N, C-alpha and C positions, 0 to 999 in steps of 0.2 A: 505493499499498500504506501509506503513511505517512497519506494522508486518510482510509483505511478504520478503521486503527486508532485513530486521533485523532477519530472522530465527537464533537461534542459536545452528544450527547444521553443523558440518565441514564434508566436503567431504573426503571420506576417498580411498587410493589407497590400493587395497589388492594383495597381492601375488596370483598367480594363484596356484588352488588347495587348498587354504587355508580352513579349516574345519569351519571357522566363518564366515558367512557370514554377519552378523552386530554384533554389541554392544548391551548388554542388562543389564539392573541393576535392583537392587530390590530396593524397596521404601527406602528413606534415612533412614527410623525410624527401619529398619530391619537390625539387627546385626547377624553377621556372622564371627566367630572367627575363625573358621578352615580355614586354606588358600585353602587347595585342594577343600573345600566346595566353599569357595568364589571365587573359579578360575570357578566354574561352573556357579555361577549366576554372576559373572562380568567376561565374556569372552573376553569380549574388550581389558582386560589387555594380552590376549594371543594372540592378532592380530598381524600379521607380517605387521606392519605398514611401509609404506617409509615415512618418512619424517615427522611423527604424534606423539607426546606423547601419551601414553595409555590413555583412556579416563575412567572417571568413573561416569561421567554425565550421562545427558539423552541419550539414545541410538541415532545413526546417522539413517536418514531416507532417503530412496531413493527420488530423485525429481522426479517430471514428466517432460516431455519435455517443457512445458509450463514455469513451475518454472526455469528450467535450463536457458531459455532466458530471462528471468526476471534477474536471477542472473547476466547475462552476462551484460544487461542492466545496473543493478548497478552498475557495475564496470564501464562501460563506462560514467556514469554519472560525474565521476570526470574531464573527457576531455571536457564536455561541457553539462551542463545541461539543457538548454533552448533548445538544439537541440534534446535533446531525450525524453522531458517532453511528447510531444502530443503522442508519441510512447508508452511512459510508460502508460499513461492513457487508450490508447486503449486497451494494453493487459492486464490490470488490469480488465478493462470493460469485456472482452472476458472470462477472469478467471471466473469471478463472474457469468457468465450465465452458465457456464458449472454445469452439477448435482455433487454432492457430491462425487459419486462414482468416477466420473473421476478426480475430482481434488485429491483424495487419493492416495497417491504413491502406485504403486503393491507391494512395498516391506515393506508397515509399517506392524509393528507390536505393540500389545498393550503392555503398561506397565505390568511388572509382579506385581499381587497382592500379598499381603502377604497371604499365604497357611493357615494359623492358628494364635490362639494367644495361652496365658497362664495369665488368668486374676487371681488376688488375691482369689477370691471365684465366685464359679459358681453356687451355690443354692444348694439345696438339692438332693441328689440322687434319681433315680426312683425308687418307692416301688411298682409296679403295673406291674411288667415285671417278666413271669413265663418263667425257663429255659426249660420247657417241649417241645419236639418234635413234636408239631400238628402243624399244618399249619396255625391256628387261632394264637396261641402265638408265633410263628416266625414271621409272617405278623405283629402282632403289635410291636415288637421289632424292625424290621427294619424300620417300617414305621415311628417310633417316631423319631430315628436317622435320616432318609433319609430327611424328612420334616424339621427337623429342620438346617440341611445344604443345604435343596435346597433353602430356605429362605436367606441363606447367601452368595448366589453366588453373583460375583461381576458384575456391569454393562457391565463391559468390558469382552469378552469372553476371557478364557486363554488356552494356548497352552502349558504350561511349563508342565514338567514329573509329578509334584506333583498333579498337578490338573486330569492329564491323568488318576492317579489311580483311583481318585474319580467317573471319567465319564464311569470305566469300573466299578464300582461298581451299580452305577445307571443304566446302562443297563442290568446287571445281575437280577435286582430285577423283579420277575415276574410280569405279569400284575394283576394277581388276587390277588396282596399284594395292590394296590392304581392305578388299570387301567394303560394307558400308560404315563400317567405325568412325570414321569422321563426320558423315552426315547423320549417325545418329546423336553425336556426340553435340552436334548444332541442336537437333531435335530438342535434346536434353535443356539445352540452353534456350531455346525459345519457348519451352515450358514454365520452365523457371522465371524468365521474364513476362511470363502471362501475354506474350506477343504484344507487347506495348513498345511503343517508339520513345526515346528518350523524352525527357520531361519539358524540353523548352520548344514552344511552339516556333514557328517561322527561323528554325535553326536546322541547317543541313546535317550538322555533327550528330544530331540526334533522329535523324531520319535513314541514315547510314545503314543501321542495324536492319533495317528494311528489305534490302537486297537479299539477306537470309531468310527472313520471314516467307519471302515471296517464291524463293527457290522451294523452300519446304512446301509452301502451297501449293505450287505446280506438280510436285512429288505426291501429296496426300490429299489435295483437293478439301482440304478443312477450311472452312470459312472463318473459323475462329483465328487462322492463322493470319487474315490479311484486313479482318474488320477494324480494327483499331489503326493500322497504319492507313485505311482507306479514309476513316474520320480524320484523321491527322491531316492527309493531302485535302480532302475537301476542304475541312477550316482554312487551310492555308490559301486555297484557291479562292475561298470567300471573303478572305480580309482585304478590305479596301486598299487600294494601291496607294492611298495616302501615308499608310500607315509604314510605308517602307521607300517611298518615295527618294527620299533625300540620301538612300544608300542602299545601291543594290540588294535583291533579296540573297543573291550566292555572290555576296562580295569580294571572295579570296577564291582564287581560281581552282584549287583542289576540291573545292565545294562541288566543282561540276563531276566529281566522281562520287560524292555522296549523295545526294538529292536526285539529280536527273535519271539515274538508273532506276530508282525506285519508282518514278513518275511512268517511265517505260514498261516497268513491269507490270503497273496498275492497269495501263493502257491494256497490257496483252491479255491481264483476267478477266477486265469487265469489257472490253470492246468500246469505252467510251473516249472517244475523240478529246475530252477536253483536259485530258492530262497529257497528251501530246503537245497540245496547244498551249497549256501553261508552260511545259518544261521548254519548249521551245522558246518562247517570250521571255522566260528570265535567262534561257542560255544566252540568248541573243543581246540582250541587257549586258552580261559579265564580258561577253567577247569584245563589243564594242568598246568597253571601258580597258579591258587589260591586254587585247590580244594585238602584238606588233605585226603588222600585214608585211612589214619587209624582213623580220627576221622568223617570223611564222611560228611566235613562241609567246606564252602569257606572261605578264608580270604577276608576281604572286598576288598583289591587291593594289590599289591605286597609291598607296604610300610608296610603291616601288617602281613608278614610273620613271622618274628622274634620279633614280639612283645606279651607281655605276662600279664594275669591278676594278680593282687595281690597273686592269691594264686599259681602262677606259670603255670597254663594252659594257651594255646595260646588265642589271643584274636579272638574270633568269633561272629560277631555282630548278633543279632537277626534278625533286620529288612533285613539285607543284604541277608541272608539265606532264609528268609522268602519269600522275593522278587523272589529268585532264584526258591524255590518251585512254587510259582504262576508262573511264567514262564514256568516251565516244565509241569505244567497243561495246559496251554494255548496253547504250542507248540504241546503237545501229542494231545489235542482236535482236532486238525486239520490236525494231521499226518494219513495218512492211516494205519489202522490196520495191513497191510501186507506190509508196508514199511520196507526196509531193514535197514533204521537207527532206527527205533522204538526201538529194544529190548534194546540198549545201555540208552536210554533216561528212559526206563521204571525201568531201572534197578539202574539207578543213583536216581531217586526218591523213589524206595524202600529203598536204602541205607539212603537216608536222612531222610524218615521219620521214620524209626527205630530208628536213632540217636535223633532226637527230641520226640520221644515216650519215649526214655529213661532216657530226662533231662526236661521232663514235672513237672512244679513247683506243689506245693500242691495246689494251688488254680486254677491249670489248664492252666496257661499262662506261657510265657516265659519271663526270664530277658533280658535286653538288653545285657549282655555279657553271653553268652549261657553256659557257661562252669565256672562261677564263681557267681552264683546266691547270693549268700551272700554279695557280693560287692554292689549289687542293689536292694535298699529296695522295688523299684516298678517294675510292671511287664509292658512291654513295648507292647502297643495293635497294633501297625502297623505291626510289626514282628508277633507277636502271631496270629492275625487276618488271614494273608496270610499262616501260616503255619495251622492253622485249617481250612481253603478253601482248602489245598492241601490234608490233611488228608480225608477231607470229600467226595470231588472228586475221591480219591482212592478208598475209601469204595464201593461208587457208581458204580465205573466203574469195579469193582471186582478187582482190581489190590492190593488192602490191604485187608488182612483178617477183616472181619467186627468185628468178636466176639473180636479181639484185639484192633482195632483201633476205632471202635464206641464208646467204654465208654470214650475214651479221648478225642473225639470231643465233646462229650455232656459236660464233665468236663471244656472244653476250653469256650464253648459258656455260660456255667454258670459263669466262671469266667470272661469273657467280659461284661455281662449283669452289675455285680456289679459296673461297671464304667461308666454306663448311668446316666446321669444328669435327672431330672425329665421334663426339657424343650426338651430333644434330643441331650444335646453335648455328645459326646463321649470322655472320659478323659483318661488320663496316655498314652499319645502320645508323643514319642519324636520328639523335633522339628528337622527341618533340621541338618543334621549332616552326619559324615562318620564313625562312631565309637560309641561304648555305651557311653553313657552320663547320666548327671544328667537330671531330669525334675520333674514337680510336677503333683500331681493327676488331677489338672484343664487342662493340656495342651491338646489341641485339634489340630490336623492338617488333613487337606483333604485326604491325601492318606490312612490314618488310617481309617477313614469313610469308603473309596470306599473300602479297603479290610475287613471290618466288612460286609459293605454288601454284597461282595463277598461269605463269607463264610455264612453267613445267607441264601443266594439264593441257596447255593448248599445243604446247609442241608435240605431245604425247598423242594427240587426237589424229594426226596423220602418219604418227612413227609405223615403222613397221616391226 
């Protein structure tokens, strides 16, 4: 009873239409120096609160009706403890009889688990992986990394964008590689999350998990797997543009991997054109702002439009652009071949692919800063893997010329394997950030693993 009456959460009064439904926070030991990145992990600081200071502690939770009654009783105790004690005891007894699912507030979300780490040492690199494009060799390389990451999944299911990219990779791995264990693990995560998007409305980060939900829906045809995501997209579509006209809905380029594919999936599931139309409108707004038609690359966001590398070239982040290419693939996969919208996305895909081919590194990979490779000693695997995934898909679909691009795909896959450790860790992945940055060989993050599995699975699709 004391615990219940002394819960350390504040009730928040939110302005209507806010894009932040709940505050969330990273674990206290997770350091994020970039203020723009911190704002995405600590959105409670952006909440338009009335009468409350910004929070950086545990996220607020919605209370159940019974808990609200308990709080009111607690406040009234000051006026007469002896009068309320019997009622209080009765209420506590009733709460104890409820099943755990009924006691948990419907708006509860798990704390975000760290999406990776950078140990000082990670042991020896794998020496038994072959870069040959045979199903046997590809399966071995994927399974080693996938199994390592699968065993590190946190006990609490995660809805965050970092994990969503990993889920996409797990869903892509062919059953011939290791049975359906990865898809079953994702099914379990979906059930634990109750098939909900993240808590923030009008935020692509919290829609990215919908790609896994929709893939599970396409397998099982269970409406519960898509209902809440559909409601979220419908709510976003219905939101007056005046609420986000000063800043694009998808104002950072990697958002084009997080949200648009969910809209494309929803179009496929429902046949409702409104999802493609809304996706196309918002994608166009982002592209008009961030895409450089001369360099055929995206700036990470508007604050980077005039920022330059040491060599004078504009800053174009490999991860951000890799994620855009991954988003293009997943949108085009669901867009009908005769869709009027399709040609412009195919053309964009070809432009970016040609640019990536021209700046591919000698090791087959891409540096964090795409146009100043000399300034970055290590390749960045989360961006490189998404680029590889996109090129492989483009070749497999006949959009890209095989003679031109397949050698680049092979070179990139060989380069990625050189960063796989004997235990399955995939290294050389830049931590959470918003621009090219420094990291070490041992740095491993879940979104990079997801991209690696997507690339391997796409190559496997046409391997012998």
